[in-house]
C-alpha positions as CSV (number, residue, x, y, z in Angstrom):
1,M,45.2,99.8,131.7
2,N,42.5,98.4,129.6
3,P,43.0,95.0,128.0
4,K,43.6,96.3,124.5
5,T,46.2,98.4,125.6
6,L,48.0,95.9,127.6
7,L,47.8,93.4,124.5
8,K,49.3,96.0,122.2
9,S,52.3,96.4,124.9
10,A,52.7,92.8,125.1
11,V,53.1,92.5,121.4
12,A,55.5,95.6,121.0
13,A,57.7,93.9,124.0
14,L,57.9,90.7,122.1
15,A,58.8,92.4,118.7
16,L,61.6,94.0,120.4
17,V,62.9,90.9,122.1
18,A,62.7,89.1,118.6
19,L,64.9,91.8,117.0
20,P,68.3,90.6,118.2
21,V,67.5,87.1,116.9
22,A,66.6,88.3,113.3
23,A,69.9,90.4,113.3
24,S,71.8,87.5,114.3
25,A,70.1,85.3,111.7
26,Q,71.2,87.9,109.1
27,M,74.9,88.1,109.8
28,K,76.8,89.7,107.2
29,V,79.6,87.7,105.9
30,I,82.3,89.4,103.7
31,A,84.6,86.4,103.3
32,L,84.8,82.7,103.6
33,Q,87.3,80.5,104.8
34,A,88.2,76.8,105.6
35,R,90.0,76.0,109.0
36,V,92.1,72.9,108.7
37,G,94.2,71.7,111.3
38,G,94.5,75.0,113.3
39,T,95.4,76.9,109.7
40,V,92.9,79.1,108.0
41,Y,92.8,79.2,104.2
42,G,90.9,81.6,102.1
43,I,87.9,80.3,99.9
44,A,86.0,83.4,98.8
45,P,86.7,86.0,97.5
46,N,90.2,84.9,97.7
47,E,91.0,81.3,97.2
48,E,93.8,79.2,98.8
49,V,94.9,75.6,98.0
50,V,95.1,73.3,101.1
51,P,98.2,71.0,101.6
52,V,97.4,67.5,102.5
53,N,99.2,64.3,102.4
54,A,97.9,60.9,101.3
55,G,96.6,58.8,104.4
56,D,95.8,62.2,106.2
57,R,92.3,62.4,107.9
58,V,91.6,66.0,108.2
59,R,88.6,68.1,109.9
60,V,87.7,70.9,107.6
61,E,85.4,73.7,109.3
62,L,83.7,76.3,107.2
63,V,84.0,79.8,108.7
64,G,83.4,83.3,107.7
65,T,84.5,86.8,108.4
66,S,81.9,88.9,109.8
67,I,82.5,92.6,110.6
68,E,81.4,93.4,114.2
69,G,82.2,96.7,115.9
70,G,84.4,97.8,113.0
71,R,86.7,94.4,113.3
72,G,86.5,91.4,111.4
73,V,85.6,88.4,113.4
74,E,85.7,84.6,112.5
75,R,82.1,82.9,112.9
76,P,81.1,79.4,112.0
77,I,79.1,78.9,108.7
78,N,76.6,76.1,108.3
79,A,76.8,74.2,105.3
80,H,76.2,70.9,103.5
81,F,79.4,69.0,102.1
82,D,80.1,66.7,99.3
83,V,82.8,65.2,97.2
84,A,83.0,67.9,94.2
85,G,86.2,66.6,92.4
86,G,88.8,64.0,92.5
87,R,86.6,61.2,93.7
88,G,88.6,58.2,94.9
89,R,91.3,60.6,96.2
90,I,89.1,61.9,99.1
91,D,86.1,60.5,101.1
92,I,83.7,62.2,103.5
93,V,83.7,60.2,106.7
94,Q,81.8,62.2,109.1
95,S,80.1,65.6,109.0
96,G,78.5,68.1,111.3
97,P,76.8,71.7,111.0
98,N,79.7,73.4,109.7
99,W,82.5,71.0,109.5
100,A,83.3,67.6,107.6
101,V,86.0,65.1,108.3
102,V,87.8,64.2,105.1
103,E,90.0,61.0,104.4
104,V,92.7,61.5,101.9
105,R,93.6,58.3,99.9
106,S,96.8,57.4,97.8
107,G,96.9,55.7,94.6
108,G,95.7,58.4,91.9
109,R,97.1,58.3,88.6
110,P,100.1,60.8,87.7
111,G,98.8,64.2,87.6
112,E,95.7,63.5,89.8
113,D,96.9,65.4,92.7
114,T,94.1,67.7,93.6
115,A,90.6,67.0,95.0
116,Q,87.8,69.3,95.8
117,L,85.4,69.4,98.6
118,G,82.2,71.1,97.7
119,Y,80.0,72.9,100.1
120,S,76.6,74.6,100.1
121,V,75.7,77.2,102.8
122,A,72.6,76.1,105.0
123,G,71.2,79.2,106.9
124,R,70.3,82.6,106.7
125,Y,73.4,85.0,106.2
126,D,74.0,88.3,104.5
127,M,76.5,87.3,101.9
128,R,77.3,87.6,98.1
129,Q,75.3,85.2,96.0
130,G,78.6,83.5,94.8
131,F,79.4,82.6,98.3
132,T,76.7,80.4,99.1
133,N,78.1,77.4,97.0
134,G,81.8,76.6,96.2
135,R,84.7,74.3,96.4
136,I,87.7,73.7,98.9
137,T,90.7,72.5,96.8
138,F,93.2,70.1,98.4
139,Q,96.7,69.5,96.8
140,I,97.5,66.0,97.7
141,A,101.3,65.1,98.2
142,D,101.8,61.3,98.2
143,N,104.5,60.3,100.4
144,G,105.3,57.4,98.3
145,R,106.0,59.4,95.2
146,R,108.2,62.3,96.4
147,G,111.2,61.2,94.4
148,N,114.4,62.4,96.2
149,A,112.7,65.0,98.5
150,P,113.0,63.7,102.0
151,V,109.7,63.6,103.8
152,R,111.2,65.2,106.9
153,Q,112.2,68.2,104.9
154,D,108.8,68.6,103.5
155,E,107.3,68.1,106.9
156,R,109.2,71.0,108.2
157,W,108.4,73.2,105.2
158,D,104.5,72.4,105.4
159,R,104.9,73.4,109.2
160,A,106.6,76.7,108.3
161,R,103.9,77.3,105.7
162,E,101.2,76.7,108.1
163,L,102.8,79.2,110.8
164,T,102.9,81.9,108.3
165,R,99.3,81.7,107.6
166,M,98.7,81.7,111.1
167,L,100.8,84.7,112.0
168,Y,99.4,86.6,109.0
169,R,95.5,85.9,110.0
170,G,96.2,86.3,113.8
171,I,97.9,89.6,113.4
172,L,97.0,91.2,110.1
173,N,93.5,89.5,109.9
174,E,94.5,88.6,106.2
175,G,96.0,85.7,104.2
176,P,99.7,85.9,103.1
177,R,100.1,86.3,99.3
178,G,103.0,86.8,97.0
179,E,106.8,87.0,97.5
180,E,106.4,88.5,100.9
181,R,104.6,85.2,102.1
182,R,107.4,83.2,100.4
183,D,110.2,85.1,102.1
184,D,108.7,84.8,105.6
185,T,107.9,81.2,105.1
186,E,111.5,80.6,104.2
187,R,112.8,82.7,107.1
188,I,110.5,80.5,109.4
189,Y,111.8,77.3,107.8
190,R,115.6,78.4,108.1
191,E,115.4,79.8,111.7
192,G,112.5,77.8,113.3
193,S,111.2,79.4,116.3
194,G,113.4,82.6,116.1
195,G,112.0,83.0,112.6
196,V,108.5,82.7,113.9
197,R,109.2,85.9,116.3
198,S,111.1,87.9,113.7
199,V,108.1,87.5,111.4
200,A,105.6,88.1,114.0
201,L,107.2,91.5,115.0
202,A,107.5,92.6,111.6
203,L,103.7,92.0,111.1
204,A,103.0,93.8,114.2
205,R,104.9,96.7,113.2
206,E,102.8,96.7,109.9
207,A,99.7,96.4,111.7
208,E,100.6,99.2,114.4
209,R,101.1,101.7,111.4
210,R,97.3,101.3,110.6
211,M,96.2,101.7,114.0
212,P,94.9,104.8,116.1
213,P,97.8,106.4,118.0
214,R,96.0,105.6,121.4
215,L,93.5,102.7,122.1
216,S,90.6,103.0,124.3
217,Q,90.0,100.2,126.8
218,D,87.3,98.7,124.8
219,E,89.3,98.8,121.6
220,A,92.2,97.2,123.5
221,V,90.2,94.5,124.9
222,R,88.8,93.4,121.4
223,L,92.2,93.8,119.7
224,L,93.7,91.6,122.4
225,G,90.9,89.0,122.4
226,D,91.5,88.6,118.5
227,L,95.4,88.2,119.2
228,Y,94.5,85.5,121.8
229,R,92.1,83.8,119.5
230,G,94.3,83.9,116.4
231,L,97.7,83.3,118.1
232,L,96.9,81.1,121.1
233,H,93.6,79.4,119.5
234,R,91.5,80.4,122.5
235,D,87.8,80.0,121.7
236,Q,86.3,82.2,124.3
237,S,84.8,85.5,123.9
238,D,86.4,88.7,125.1
239,R,84.2,88.7,128.3
240,E,85.1,85.1,129.1
241,I,88.8,85.6,128.7
242,W,88.6,88.9,130.7
243,D,86.7,87.0,133.4
244,R,88.9,83.8,133.6
245,D,92.5,85.0,132.9
246,R,94.4,87.5,135.1
247,G,97.1,87.7,132.7
248,F,94.8,88.9,129.9
249,R,94.0,91.9,131.9
250,G,97.3,92.9,132.7
251,N,98.2,92.4,128.9
252,V,95.5,95.0,128.0
253,D,97.4,97.5,130.0
254,T,100.6,96.5,128.4
255,L,98.9,97.0,125.1
256,R,97.6,100.3,125.9
257,R,101.0,101.5,127.3
258,D,103.7,99.8,125.1
259,G,101.9,99.1,121.9
260,L,101.0,96.3,119.7
261,V,104.6,95.3,118.9
262,R,105.4,94.7,122.6
263,I,102.2,92.7,123.2
264,V,102.6,90.3,120.2
265,D,106.3,89.9,121.5
266,V,105.0,88.8,125.0
267,I,102.5,86.4,123.4
268,V,104.8,84.6,121.0
269,S,107.6,84.4,123.5
270,S,105.0,82.8,126.0
271,E,105.0,79.1,126.8
272,E,101.7,78.8,125.9
273,F,102.4,79.9,122.2
274,R,105.4,77.7,122.0
275,S,103.5,74.8,123.0
276,I,100.2,74.9,121.3
277,N,101.9,75.8,118.0
278,K,104.3,73.1,118.5
279,L,107.5,75.2,118.0
280,Y,109.7,72.6,119.9
281,D,108.7,70.3,117.1
282,L,109.8,72.8,114.4
283,D,113.2,73.5,116.2
284,R,113.7,69.6,116.6
285,L,112.9,69.1,112.8
286,A,115.4,71.9,112.2
287,R,118.0,70.4,114.5
288,D,117.6,67.0,113.0
289,D,118.1,68.3,109.4
290,R,121.3,70.1,110.4
291,Y,122.7,66.7,111.8
292,G,122.3,64.8,108.7
293,Y,118.6,64.5,107.4
294,E,118.8,67.4,105.0
295,R,119.9,66.7,101.5
296,Y,119.4,70.3,100.2
297,R,120.6,73.6,100.8
298,R,117.4,75.5,100.0
299,P,113.7,74.8,101.0
300,P,111.9,72.3,98.8
301,H,109.5,73.5,96.1
302,R,112.0,76.3,95.3
């Protein structure tokens, strides 16, 4: 082979190697979310308010939904952050490529119970123009000005709301909204871990109706990997979970044989799920309320 032909071949090979890099740099993002304390809140196109308490220090991660293999996958989105609204109520104390640690302050005037963290996307992403800049809105509760509402009850309600969001995101890959969300949150509030299981199974039945009647091996691995990441907060890829977790491989077979409702029941009944999602704390709060802490017959904010 003469030198010119060899050079052309080398250039062509380098171009092929570079293609995946370019493709990943232009990752298509169809929605943006904020992950706060393990709970995901919509930013764009659907905005959700993030509940926080005065005195909290929370880590806020900007993530996006990317369509990969026909399914939505959560990916980190690099950005710059600033205080865009409610100065004096929140401060940025630390930041990284796609995250910021926000300290929530007390002492605002009456009516000043919201603040906003601004973001500006930094990086090459295939997304709508309106996604590149925006705000994450915080609803601030000051524990010193809650009137007659017991702090313990509000803590239990906030926990039920977080678990409802997690279940919707983890099973349906969408945020809860409307009366259905309210009903599910109230069920978890009243019933604790039993309510979590009931809501999870109802969502699994809804998701199963949207699925093909039979899953291939690859489809089952992708779906179960998403469930592990959404419900058990695993941060590994499908391949990493497959290689390291023998139970995962067995659950792929269970999913293909017995369906989504069965595998969701296996996950939410597991010790790992109960521990990592602090269901023991939720049940303790419910038990304490029944033994004298609760002042109201219905959930707060009703």
